[in-house]
C-alpha positions in Angstrom: 57.1 -32.8 23.7 53.8 -33.8 22.1 52.7 -37.5 22.2 52.9 -39.7 19.1 49.2 -40.3 19.6 48.4 -36.6 19.2 50.7 -36.4 16.1 48.8 -39.4 14.6 45.5 -37.8 15.4 46.5 -34.5 13.7 47.8 -36.4 10.6 44.4 -38.1 10.4 42.6 -34.8 10.7 44.8 -33.3 7.9 43.7 -36.1 5.6 40.1 -36.2 6.7 38.9 -33.4 4.3 40.3 -31.8 1.1 41.1 -28.6 3.0 42.5 -28.4 6.6 43.2 -25.2 8.4 44.6 -24.8 11.9 43.5 -21.3 12.9 42.9 -19.0 15.8 39.6 -17.1 16.0 41.3 -13.7 16.7 44.1 -14.0 14.1 43.8 -11.5 11.2 46.0 -13.7 8.9 43.7 -16.7 9.6 40.7 -14.6 8.8 42.2 -13.5 5.5 43.1 -17.1 4.6 39.6 -18.3 5.4 38.1 -15.4 3.4 40.3 -16.3 0.4 39.3 -20.0 0.6 35.6 -19.8 1.6 34.5 -16.5 0.0 36.7 -15.9 -3.0 37.1 -19.6 -4.0 33.8 -20.8 -2.5 35.3 -23.9 -1.0 32.3 -25.8 0.5 32.5 -26.0 4.2 31.7 -29.7 4.0 35.0 -30.2 2.3 37.0 -28.4 4.9 38.1 -28.9 8.5 38.8 -25.7 10.3 40.2 -25.9 13.8 40.1 -22.8 16.0 42.9 -23.8 18.3 42.3 -21.0 20.8 38.8 -22.4 21.4 39.8 -26.0 21.9 41.0 -27.6 25.1 43.7 -29.5 23.2 44.5 -26.6 20.9 48.0 -26.2 22.2 48.8 -29.9 21.8 47.5 -29.8 18.2 49.6 -26.7 17.4 52.6 -28.5 18.9 51.9 -31.6 16.8 51.7 -29.4 13.7 55.1 -28.0 14.5 56.5 -31.6 14.8 54.9 -32.5 11.5 55.7 -29.3 9.5 58.2 -27.2 11.4 55.7 -24.3 11.2 54.9 -22.7 14.6 52.4 -20.1 13.3 48.7 -20.1 12.2 47.1 -20.4 9.9 48.6 -23.7 8.9 46.9 -24.7 5.7 46.8 -28.0 3.9 45.1 -28.8 0.6 44.7 -32.5 -0.3 46.9 -33.5 2.6 49.8 -31.3 1.4 51.0 -28.4 3.4 50.5 -25.0 1.7 51.9 -23.0 4.7 50.5 -19.9 6.1 48.4 -17.0 4.7 51.4 -15.4 2.9 52.0 -18.7 1.1 48.3 -19.0 0.3 48.2 -15.4 -1.2 51.3 -16.1 -3.3 49.6 -19.2 -4.7 46.5 -17.1 -5.2 48.3 -14.4 -7.2 50.2 -16.9 -9.3 47.0 -18.8 -10.3 48.3 -22.0 -8.7 45.7 -21.9 -6.0 43.0 -22.1 -8.6 44.5 -25.3 -10.0 45.0 -26.8 -6.5 41.3 -26.1 -5.6 39.8 -27.1 -8.9 38.6 -30.6 -7.8 37.6 -29.3 -4.3 35.2 -26.7 -5.6 33.8 -28.6 -8.6 
C-alpha cells in the first residue's frame, strides 16, 4: 500500500507540466510513445515531465501511486493537461484518429 503523501506528490507531478509520462528506460512501448510526442509532434521538453521509474529510488512507489490513481499498472502512463491518456496503444489510437493533434495543439504552439 502506497502512502497518501506519495499519491499526493504524484498528482502534483501530473499537473506540473502539460505532458506527464511515467516511463521505464528499457521499455519499447515507452520509447515509441516518447518518439511520437517529442519527435513527431515536437512537444517541447520544457512542457513535459518524463519520469524513468527504473532509474529512480522511489520509482516503484510512484508506479504504485499511479496504479492507485488510474488503475493502470503498466508503463508508459501518459497524461496530457492533467488527464490520463493511458499507455502507448491508447496514444497511437489518438494519433491515428487525429485527436492527439487537437489535444497537443496548445502544448506545441
